VORO-463270 format. One record per atom (N, C-alpha, C): residue in three letters; x, y, z. Coordinates in steps of 0.2 Angstrom, whole numbers, plus 5000, padded with zeros to 4 digits. Layout:
N
ALAXYZ ...
# end
This chain:
453
MET500449945001 MET499850005000 MET500350065000 ASN500250124996 ASN500750184997 ASN500650225002 ARG500950235005 ARG500950265014 ARG501050345011 ARG501150375005 ARG500850435005 ARG500150445004 PHE499650395004 PHE498950425000 PHE498450455005 PRO498650455009 PRO498050495013 PRO498250575015 ILE499050585012 ILE499250635014 ILE499050675008 ALA499250655002 ALA499050654995 ALA498350684994 ALA498150644994 ALA497450644992 ALA496950714997 ALA497150705002 ALA496850775008 ALA497050825003 THR497750835003 THR498050895000 THR497950934993 LEU497650864988 LEU497350864982 LEU496750904982 LEU496450874986 LEU495550884987 LEU495650954991 ALA496050984996 ALA495951044997 ALA496051084992 ALA496751074987 ALA496851114984 ALA496351134978 LEU496051074976 LEU495551064971 LEU494851094972 LEU494751084977 LEU494251104978 LEU494051194981 LEU494751214982 LEU494751284984 LEU494851324979 ALA495051284974 ALA495151314966 ALA494551314961 PRO494451374956 PRO493751374954 PRO493951314949 ALA493451284947 ALA493351214943 ALA493451264935 THR493551214929 THR493451254925 THR492951194919 GLY492651194917 GLY492251144913 GLY492051094917 ARG491951104922 ARG491551034928 ARG491051004923 ALA491050924923 ALA490350894921 ALA490150874927 ALA489650854924 ALA489050824932 ALA489350744932 VAL489350734936 VAL489550684939 VAL488650634941 GLY488550584935 GLY487950544934 GLY488050494938 VAL487150484944 VAL487150454949 VAL486450414947 ALA486550334946 ALA485950324945 ALA485450324951 ALA484850344948 ALA484350384955 ALA484250294958 ALA484050264958 ALA483950184960 ALA484650164964 HIS485250184962 HIS485750174965 HIS486150214969 GLY486050234973 GLY486350324977 GLY487150284980 PHE487250344983 PHE487950314986 PHE488050364994 ALA488450334996 ALA488650355003 ALA488950435003 PRO488450475009 PRO488750545009 PRO489350555013 HIS489550605010 HIS490350635011 HIS490850575012 ARG490850525007 ARG491350485006 ARG491550484998 LEU492250494997 LEU492450484988 LEU492950414989 ILE492850384983 ILE493450324983 ILE493850334978 VAL494550334978 VAL495050374976 VAL495550354977 LYS496150334967 LYS496350324969 LYS497050354964 LEU497750364967 LEU497950384963 LEU498550374960 THR498650384954 THR499250384948 THR499850344952 GLY500050254950 GLY500550244953 GLY500450204961 SER499650204964 SER499750174968 SER499250104969 GLU499450044973 GLU499249984972 GLU498549974973 GLN498150034975 GLN497250024977 GLN497250084977 ALA496550074978 ALA496150134980 ALA495950144988 GLN495750204990 GLN495650214997 GLN495150274998 THR494550245004 THR494050275004 THR494250345008 ILE493950415007 ILE494150475011 ILE493550495011 ALA493550545019 ALA492850575021 ALA492950635017 LEU492550665016 LEU492450745014 LEU492050785020 PRO492350855020 PRO491850905021 PRO491050885023 ARG490750915027 ARG490050895028 ARG489650965021 ARG489850985021 ARG489451025016 ARG489851035008 THR490450965006 THR490650985001 THR490150934996 SER489850964990 SER489750894987 SER490150844984 VAL489850784984 VAL490150724983 VAL490350734975 ALA489750774970 ALA489750764964 ALA490350794961 GLU490350854964 GLU491050904962 GLU491650884965 ALA491850884970 ALA492150834972 ALA492650774969 ALA492250734965 ALA492450694963 ALA492550714956 THR492350754950 THR492350794945 THR493150844946 ALA493150854950 ALA493850894954 ALA494450874954 LEU494250794956 LEU495050764957 LEU495150734952 ARG494750704948 ARG494750684941 ARG495250724937 SER495150794936 SER495450824930 SER496150824934 ASN496250814939 ASN497150814939 ASN497450754937 PRO498050754933 PRO498450704932 PRO498650644938 ASP498750674944 ASP498950624949 ASP498550574952 VAL497750594949 VAL497150534950 VAL497050494945 ALA497150424947 ALA496850374943 ALA496150414942 TYR495750384949 TYR495050384948 TYR494750414954 ALA494250444952 ALA493750454959 ALA493150444960 THR492850414961 THR492150384962 THR491750404969 PRO490950414969 PRO490750414974 PRO490450334978 ASP490650324983 ASP490450244985 ASP489850244987 TYR489750214979 TYR488950204979 TYR488650134982 TYR487950134983 TYR487750084986 TYR487550024981 ALA487549964984 ALA487149904978 ALA486649864983 THR486349844977 THR485649844979 THR485549764977 ALA485149714982 ALA485149634980 ALA484749614973 SER484749604969 SER484349584963 SER483849544967 ALA483449564970 ALA482649524972 ALA482149574972 SER481549554970 SER481049584969 SER480749604977 GLU480149654977 GLU480049664983 GLU479849634986 GLU479649574987 GLU479549524992 GLU479949514996 GLU480549534997 GLU481249535002 GLU480949575008 PRO480949555014 PRO481349515016 PRO481249415014 ARG481349365013 ARG481049315009 ARG480349305018 VAL479949285016 VAL479649255021 VAL479349185020 PRO479249165026 PRO479049085023 PRO478349075021 ASN478049025017 ASN477349015013 ASN476848985016 ASP476948955024 ASP476648935028 ASP475848985027 PRO475348945026 PRO474648995025 PRO474349015031 GLY474448995036 GLY474149005042 GLY473448965044 PRO472948955042 PRO472448905043 PRO472648825041 LEU472548795046 LEU472648715044 LEU472048685040 SER471448705043 SER470848685040 SER470448745038 GLY469948715035 GLY469248765032 GLY469648785025 PRO469448855022 PRO469848895017 PRO470548895017 PRO470948865011 PRO471648895012 PRO471848955011 GLY472248965017 GLY472649035015 GLY473249055010 PRO473349105011 PRO473849145006 PRO474449095008 PRO475049095005 PRO475549095005 PRO475849155010 GLY476049145016 GLY476449165020 GLY475849205025 GLY475249175025 GLY474649195030 GLY474749175035 TRP475249155039 TRP475449135042 TRP475549225048 VAL475749255044 VAL475949325046 VAL475249365052 SER474749335048 SER474149375050 SER474149335059 LYS474249285061 LYS474049245067 LYS474649275073 GLN475349275068 GLN475949255072 GLN476149325074 TRP475949355077 TRP476249445077 TRP476949425081 ASN476849365086 ASN477449365091 ASN477949355087 PHE478049325081 PHE478749305075 PHE479049385072 LEU478549415070 LEU478649485065 LEU479149555068 PRO479449565065 PRO479749625066 PRO479549665071 TRP479849705076 TRP479449755078 TRP479849845078 GLU480449855071 GLU480749895068 GLU480749895064 GLY480649945060 GLY481249935052 GLY480649955046 LEU480849955040 LEU479949955037 LEU479549905035 PRO479049915038 PRO478549875035 PRO478449855028 THR478249795026 THR477949765021 THR477349735020 PRO477049725013 PRO476449685016 PRO476449615018 LEU477249595016 LEU477049515018 LEU477449525024 ALA477949565028 ALA478149565034 ALA478049625039 PRO477449655040 PRO477049685043 PRO477449685051 LEU477249765053 LEU477849765060 LEU477349755065 SER477449715071 SER477049725078 SER477449735085 LEU477249775088 LEU477549805092 LEU477949745098 GLY477449675098 GLY477649635103 GLY478149605098 GLY478249605094 GLY478749535088 GLY479349535091 ILE479749475090 ILE480449465090 ILE480949455084 ASP480449485079 ASP480949465073 ASP481249415072 ALA480949365072 ALA481049285069 ALA481349305061 ILE480949345059 ILE481449345051 ILE481949365050 GLY482049405054 GLY482849425053 GLY483549385055 ALA483149335062 ALA483449285064 ALA483649235057 TRP483149235057 TRP482949165049 TRP483549175045 GLU483649235043 GLU484049245038 GLU484749265039 ASN484949285046 ASN485749285051 ASN485749205051 LEU485449135051 LEU485549075052 LEU485649075045 GLU485449085039 GLU485449055033 GLU486249075030 ALA486449155032 ALA486949175031 ALA487449135034 ALA487449105039 ALA487849055046 ALA488048985043 GLY487548965038 GLY487548915035 GLY487348855041 HIS486748885046 HIS486448835050 HIS485848845049 PRO485448845042 PRO484748885043 PRO484048855047 GLY483848865052 GLY483248835056 GLY483748815061 ALA484248815065 ALA484748805069 ALA484648725068 ALA484748715063 ALA485148645058 ALA485748615065 GLY485648575067 GLY486348545071 GLY486148535080 VAL485548585080 VAL485448595088 VAL484948555091 THR485048525097 THR484248485098 THR483948505105 VAL483448505105 VAL483148555113 VAL482648475114 ALA482748475120 ALA482348435122 ALA481648475126 VAL481148455126 VAL480548465126 VAL480248435132 LEU480148465139 LEU479948435144 LEU479348465146 ASP478848405144 ASP477948455145 ASP477548365144 THR477248375142 THR476648335144 THR476648285136 GLY477148285134 GLY477348255127 GLY477348295121 ILE477348265116 ILE477148275109 ILE477048235104 ALA476448285101 ALA476248225094 ALA476748225089 TYR477248175091 TYR477748175086 TYR477748095083 ARG477148055083 ARG477047995079 ARG476547985079 SER476247915075 SER475747905075 SER475747835078 LEU475247805081 LEU475147755085 LEU474547735084 GLY474547665080 GLY473947645079 GLY473247685077 LYS472747665081 LYS472147725080 LYS472147775086 ARG472447785088 ARG472147815095 ARG472747895095 PHE473547895092 PHE473847955091 PHE474047965084 ARG474048015082 ARG474448035075 ARG474748095075 ARG475248095074 ARG475848145072 ARG475548215069 SER475648265073 SER475648355071 SER475748335063 PRO475348385061 PRO475448375052 PRO475848425048 ASP476048475055 ASP476448505054 ASP477248495057 PHE477348435060 PHE477848405061 PHE478348365056 THR478748345055 THR479048275053 THR479448245056 ALA479348165055 ALA479648105058 ALA480348135059 GLY480748155054 GLY481448165054 GLY481748225057 GLN481348255062 GLN481348305067 GLN481548285072 PHE481448225075 PHE481448205081 PHE481948175083 VAL482048165088 VAL482748105092 VAL482448065096 LYS482548015100 LYS482447965107 LYS482248035110 GLY481548005114 GLY481448035120 GLY481147985124 HIS480847995128 HIS480647955135 HIS479947975138 ASP479547955141 ASP478947935144 ASP479147935152 PHE479147975155 PHE479247965164 PHE478647945165 VAL478247995164 VAL477547975167 VAL477247885167 ASP477247865161 ASP476947775161 ASP477547755159 GLY478147775160 GLY478847725159 GLY478947685154 ASP478747735148 ASP478947695143 ASP479347735138 ARG479647715132 ARG479847755126 ARG479247805123 LEU478647815124 LEU478247835119 LEU477947905121 PRO478347945122 PRO478148005126 PRO477748065121 LEU476948025119 LEU476548035117 LEU476148095121 ASP475948155118 ASP475448205121 ASP474848185122 GLU474448205129 GLU473948185128 GLU473348235131 ASN473848315130 ASN473548375132 ASN473448415127 GLY474048435124 GLY474248445119 GLY474448525121 HIS474748555127 HIS475048585128 HIS475848575125 GLY475948525128 GLY476848495124 GLY476748525118 THR476148485113 THR476448485106 THR476448565105 HIS476048605108 HIS476048685106 HIS476848715108 VAL476948705112 VAL477448705116 VAL478148695111 ALA478048635108 ALA478648615104 ALA478548655096 GLY477948665095 GLY477848715089 GLY478148765090 THR478048815094 THR478348875096 THR479248865094 ILE479548805098 ILE480048815097 ILE480348795090 ALA480148745086 ALA480348705080 ALA479748665077 GLU479048705073 GLU478848685070 GLU478948695064 LYS478948655060 LYS479148645053 LYS479148705048 THR479248755045 THR479248815041 THR479548815035 ASN478948845031 ASN479248855021 ASN478848785020 ASN478448755024 ASN478248695020 ASN477548685018 GLY477248745018 GLY476448755016 GLY476048735019 ILE476248725026 ILE475748695029 ILE475648735035 GLY475148765039 GLY474948775045 GLY475448845045 LEU475748835054 LEU476048915057 LEU476748885055 THR477248925058 THR477848935057 THR478148915065 GLY478848885066 GLY479148865071 GLY479948925071 LEU480048935078 LEU480748985078 LEU481448945073 ALA481648885076 ALA482148855075 ALA481748785071 TYR481748815066 TYR481348745061 TYR481748695060 ARG482348715060 ARG482748635058 ARG483148615064 ALA482848625072 ALA483248605073 ALA482948525078 LYS483348485081 LYS482948425083 LYS482848415091 LEU482148385090 LEU481648395095 LEU481548325098 MET481748345105 MET481948275109 MET481248275114 PRO480848235112 PRO479848245117 PRO480148195125 VAL480248235129 VAL480148205137 VAL479448215141 ARG479148145141 ARG478548155145 ARG478648165152 VAL478548225154 VAL478748225163 VAL478048245165 LEU477348275162 LEU476948295164 LEU476248245162 ASP475648235165 ASP475248195163 ASP474648235160 ALA474248205157 ALA473448225154 ALA473448275156 GLN473348275164 GLN472948335166 GLN473548405169 GLY474348375166 GLY474848465164 GLY475148445173 ARG475048395177 ARG475548395181 ARG476048355181 GLY476448345185 GLY477148315186 GLY477548305192 ARG477748235193 ARG478248255200 ARG478948255200 ALA479048305205 ALA479648305206 ALA480348265204 ASP480248205204 ASP480748145204 ASP480648135196 GLN480148115193 GLN480048115185 GLN480448165180 ILE480248225182 ILE480548285180 ILE481348275182 ALA481648265188 ALA482248265187 ALA482548215184 LYS482248155183 LYS482348105177 LYS482348125172 GLY481848175169 GLY481948185161 GLY482448225161 ILE482748285166 ILE483248335164 ILE483948295164 ARG483948235168 ARG484648205168 ARG484548155160 PHE484048135157 PHE483948105151 PHE484148145147 ALA483848205147 ALA484148235142 ALA484748275141 VAL485248275147 VAL485748285148 VAL486048235143 ALA485948195147 ALA486348095144 ALA486348085137 ASN485748105133 ASN485748085127 ASN485748145121 GLY486048225122 GLY486448255119 GLY485848315118 ALA485548345121 ALA485148395121 ALA485748465124 ASP485648495119 ASP486048585120 ASP485348625123 VAL484848615122 VAL484148665126 VAL483848605131 ILE483648655135 ILE482848595139 ILE482448665139 ASN481948655139 ASN481248705139 ASN481048655145 MET480648705151 MET480248675154 MET479648735157 SER479148715151 SER478448755154 SER478148755159 PHE478248745165 PHE478048725171 PHE478348745177 ASN477848745183 ASN478248765190 ASN477948725192 PHE478348725200 PHE478148715206 PHE477748755211 GLY477648735215 GLY477148785221 GLY477448825222 CYS477448915225 CYS477748955228 CYS478048935234 GLY478848935234 GLY479148915239 GLY479348845241 ARG479148805235 ARG479348735236 ARG480148745236 GLU480348685239 GLU481248655238 GLU481048585234 VAL481448595229 VAL481448535224 VAL482148505224 PRO482748495228 PRO483248485226 PRO483348435222 GLY483048375222 GLY483248315217 GLY483148355210 VAL482748415208 VAL482848445201 VAL483448495201 ASP483448535206 ASP484048555207 ASP484748545205 GLU484448465209 GLU485348445207 GLU485348405199 ALA485048395197 ALA484848355190 ALA485048445185 LEU484748495188 LEU484948555184 LEU485648585183 GLN485848565192 GLN486548565190 GLN487048545186 GLN486848485187 GLN487148415180 GLN487148455173 ALA486448485171 ALA486348505167 ALA486948565163 TYR487048615168 TYR487448665169 TYR488148645167 GLU488348615170 GLU489148565170 GLU489148545164 HIS488748545161 HIS488648505153 HIS488548545148 GLY488648605150 GLY488448675145 GLY487748655141 VAL487148625145 VAL486448635141 VAL486148685145 ILE485848725140 ILE485348795143 ILE484748775145 ALA484648775149 ALA483948775155 ALA483448845155 VAL482848815151 VAL482548875152 VAL481748865155 ALA481548925157 ALA481048895164 ALA480448955165 SER479748945163 SER479348995164 SER479349005170 VAL479249075174 VAL479149095180 VAL478549085183 GLY478049075179 GLY477349055182 GLY476849095180 ASN476249085180 ASN475749135180 ASN475249155187 LEU475349225189 LEU474949245193 LEU473949225192 GLY473949175197 GLY473149145199 GLY473549045199 SER473849055195 SER474148975195 SER474648965200 GLU475149035201 GLU475749035207 GLU475649085209 ALA475849095216 ALA476049155218 ALA476649195218 CYS476949165217 CYS477849185215 CYS478249155210 VAL478649195209 VAL479049155205 VAL479349095209 ALA479449035205 ALA479348985208 ALA479848925204 PRO480248855207 PRO480748815201 PRO480248785197 PRO480648775192 PRO481448775190 PRO481748835189 ALA481148875188 ALA481348965186 ALA481948975189 THR481748965198 THR482248985202 THR483148975203 ALA483148915199 ALA483748855201 ALA484348895197 PRO485048895199 PRO485448955199 PRO485648925190 HIS485948975186 HIS485948945179 HIS485448935174 THR484948925178 THR484248935173 THR483848985169 ILE483748995165 ILE483449065161 ILE482749055163 GLY482449125168 GLY481849115169 GLY481549185166 VAL480849155161 VAL480349195158 VAL479949235159 GLY479849285160 GLY479149315160 GLY478749335153 GLY478049355153 GLY477849355148 GLY477549405145 SER477549415141 SER477349485135 SER476949475129 THR476549545127 THR476049535127 THR475949565117 GLU475549565114 GLU475649605107 GLU475749655106 GLY475449695113 GLY475649775110 GLY476449775114 GLY476549745114 GLY477449755118 GLY477549785126 CYS476749745128 CYS476849765136 CYS477049705141 LEU477249705146 LEU477149655150 LEU476349625152 GLY476249555151 GLY475749525151 GLY475349535159 SER475049535160 SER474449545168 SER474749485172 TYR474949425169 TYR474949365172 TYR475649355173 SER476249405172 SER476749395172 SER477149395178 LEU477349365182 LEU477549375190 LEU478049395190 ALA478249445195 ALA478849475196 ALA479349445202 GLY480049445201 GLY480549435207 GLY481149435202 PRO481649425209 PRO482449435204 PRO482749385199 ASP482449325199 ASP482349295194 ASP482249295188 VAL481849325187 VAL481549365179 VAL482449365175 ASP482349325172 ASP482849345167 ASP482849395161 VAL482249355156 VAL481949415150 VAL481349395151 VAL480849445145 VAL480149405146 VAL480249395136 ALA479649365133 ALA479449325130 ALA478749345128 PRO478649335121 PRO477749335119 PRO477549275123 GLY476849285126 GLY476449245130 GLY475949255129 GLY475549325125 GLY474949355124 GLY474549375127 GLY473949365126 GLY473549395133 GLY473549455135 PRO473249485141 PRO472949565141 PRO473549575145 PRO473749635143 PRO474349695147 PRO474249705154 PHE474949705157 PHE474949735163 PHE474849815164 SER474249815170 SER474049895170 SER474349935168 GLY474350015165 GLY474650055163 GLY474850045157 CYS474749985150 CYS475149985147 CYS474850035140 PRO475050055135 PRO474750095134 PRO474450065126 SER474449995125 SER474049955121 SER473849905121 ILE473249895122 ILE472749865124 ILE472749785119 SER473149785114 SER473149725110 SER473249645115 SER473149615113 SER473049535119 SER472849475113 GLY473249485109 GLY473149425105 GLY473549355108 SER473349305106 SER473549235108 SER474249215104 ILE474449165108 ILE475049135105 ILE474849065100 TYR474849075095 TYR474549015090 TYR475048965086 GLN474948905089 GLN475248855084 GLN474848805084 VAL475048745079 VAL474748675077 VAL474648625084 THR474248625085 THR474148575092 THR473748545092 LEU473448495095 LEU473048435099 LEU472348495100 LYS471748455097 LYS471048505099 LYS471048455105 ALA470448515109 ALA470448485118 ALA469848415116 GLY470348375121 GLY470148305120 GLY470148255116 SER470648275111 SER470848215106 SER471548235105 THR471748155103 THR472348135101 THR472748135094 ARG472048135090 ARG472048125084 ARG472048175080 ARG471648235082 ARG471248325079 ARG471648365079 PHE471948405073 PHE472348465076 PHE472048545074 GLY472148575077 GLY472148655076 GLY472448705079 GLU472348735076 GLU472548825079 GLU472348855085 PRO472148815091 PRO471848855096 PRO471848915098 GLY471648985098 GLY471749055104 GLY471749035109 SER471748975113 SER471748995120 SER472548975123 TYR472948975120 TYR473548985124 TYR474049045124 VAL473949055132 VAL474449125134 VAL474749105141 GLY475249145140 GLY475649145148 GLY476349135147 THR476549095152 THR477349105152 THR477649035150 SER477148985149 SER477348925146 SER477548965137 MET476948995135 MET477148995130 MET477749055130 ALA477949085132 ALA478649155131 ALA479249105133 ALA479249035138 ALA479749005138 ALA479948975132 ALA479648945129 ALA479448905124 ALA479948965117 HIS479749035118 HIS479949065112 HIS480949075114 VAL481149075119 VAL481749085123 VAL482149025121 SER481648975122 SER482148895122 SER482448905113 GLY482048915109 GLY481848925102 GLY482448985100 VAL482449025102 VAL483049075103 VAL483649045106 ALA483649025109 ALA484348985113 ALA484648955109 ALA484248915105 ALA484248845100 ALA484748885095 MET484248955090 MET484548975086 MET485349035087 ILE485349035094 ILE485949085095 ILE486649035094 LEU486448955098 LEU486948905096 LEU487448895089 ALA486648905086 ALA486848885079 ALA487248935072 SER487149005077 SER487249055073 SER488049065075 GLY488449035078 GLY489149055079 GLY489149085084 THR488749145085 THR488949185090 THR489049165096 VAL489149115099 VAL489349085105 VAL489649045104 LYS490248995107 LYS490648935107 LYS490048875108 ARG490048825103 ARG489548785104 ARG489848725107 LYS490448715110 LYS490948655114 LYS490448685121 PRO490148625121 PRO489748595128 PRO490048595135 VAL490148665136 VAL490548675143 VAL490248735147 PRO490248745153 PRO489748775157 PRO489748855156 GLY490348875151 GLY490548955151 GLY490048965144 ARG489548905140 ARG489248925136 ARG488548945138 VAL488348925145 VAL487748935146 VAL487649015149 ALA488349045151 ALA488449115154 ALA488449145147 ALA488749135142 ALA488649185137 ALA488049165132 VAL487749115132 VAL487049125129 VAL486349175134 THR486549155138 THR486149205144 THR486249275144 LYS486949285142 LYS487249365142 LYS486949375134 ARG486849355130 ARG486849345124 ARG485849395123 LEU485549355126 LEU484949365126 LEU484749425130 ARG484949425134 ARG485149475141 ARG485349555135 ARG485749545133 ARG485949605129 ARG485949645125 THR485549585122 THR485249605116 THR484349605116 ALA484049605122 ALA483449615124 ALA483349715124 ARG482649725122 ARG482549805123 ARG482149795128 SER482049865132 SER481749865138 SER480749885136 ILE480449865140 ILE479849875139 ILE479549915144 GLY479849935149 GLY479749995152 GLY479449985159 GLN479649925161 GLN479649895168 GLN480149885172 LEU480149885179 LEU480649865183 LEU481049795182 ALA481649775184 ALA482149725180 ALA481749695185 THR481349675191 THR480949605194 THR480449595191 ARG480349625184 ARG479849605180 ARG479949595175 GLN480349625172 GLN480549625166 GLN481149585164 GLY481549575171 GLY482249565169 GLY482649595164 ALA483149585158 ALA483349625155 ALA482849655150 GLY482349615149 GLY481949655142 GLY481649615139 LEU481149645132 LEU481049565128 LEU481549545123 ILE481549485123 ILE482049475118 ILE481949475110 ASP482649485107 ASP482649505100 ASP482849445097 ALA482749405093 ALA482949345089 ALA483449385085 ALA483549425080 ALA483749445075 ALA484249475077 LEU484449525084 LEU485049545086 LEU485449485090 ALA485049435093 ALA485449395096 ALA485749345092 THR485449335087 THR485949295080 THR486349325077 GLU486349385078 GLU486749435074 GLU487649415074 PRO487949415067 PRO488749395069 PRO489049435074 ARG489449395079 ARG489949425082 ARG490149495082 GLY490249545088 GLY490149605086 GLY489849655084 GLN489449625082 GLN488649645075 GLN488149695082 ALA487949655085 ALA487349655089 ALA487449715096 HIS487249755095 HIS487349815101 HIS486949805107 ALA487049845112 ALA486849835117 ALA486049855118 THR485649845126 THR485049845128 THR484749905124 ARG484149915121 ARG483949965118 ARG483149965122 GLY482950045121 GLY482350045124 GLY481850055116 PRO481050035117 PRO480750055112 PRO480750095109 
# end
């Protein structure tokens, strides 16, 4: 590189801009492809390569380029033009999932009318990607993961400890959800019935698993966050949604022993309960570098933030609403790390009354064979699923080290918190704020600190 370049170019520029120009020709700039303000790319005769120089703020880029071109010591001087991707107005690419599972077919991309929780919350809205104040920008995160070579969090395994998942058909009683494929599941276990078939008899577990990794861009139903991640169904809750501490502890240990990267726990024990067996299992998960995510609980069902969300190294998740507010049901306490979409009515004082539910394909009430998209799912169970999905995406994005050591638990937690945005509540209610999937999965060094709305 020619070390005289900065001084020489600056001297030339100053001299030429101060001198009257003769015969200056206008520098043509295509209207569709503008250029960066206050910048020129200049190459001096005899230099190996061009350099970019800054112009004084009131200096015309076009006039400066023309002035420099008139000097024989300048090989060329051009604006720093912008390029645009050769794509249609449908960018960013939006999955074709139509939305409705039954009835009249929905349009490609119809999922956006229901899944406000996955939409961008800032930027320029388009017909295919409108904005939602409560969204976490899954679209931006999907693009980040494609660029990283791990679309949909491919290569990551998420264990769903819940009522089971409708992951396979069995006889005349059980049927796999139409928005899952057999290939996306790894070996699971049923610790309620004590067998190897953790099939859902409630719908809660299938709904949670859908938010984490329902198939995306398959022309069926709705979308999931980490849509190419593997799901590990671990049944620890019965058909009524109840589970014993010993079964849950065994489920956590099973997930760790069988290669789970993330464990989702959308359930809570009673306020103030001590569950040392579960805490010990979670400590084992931490030592193996497994990310543990838990709901903080819902007002009415619980009276305070309760285990497993209170366990050390576990990410405690509160719920937020369609309007980007705190959910009225979301409990408060020092163990709230972040909040994520849980839907439902907002906390008092919220400027938005939007209260949409969280939609996913799951079992219809009372059935283990029929599926729909019920509008009754609201709460921190749904919020925890979002964080588990984004945690899987962070691991796939390469923004933290993938090696399963304790340090990656802290790294993922820090990444989620650092890229979250405040929703105007105390830290005991919102933790670090509402998660942002796109920011959390940006290449290392690009994601910036916590932002407000």
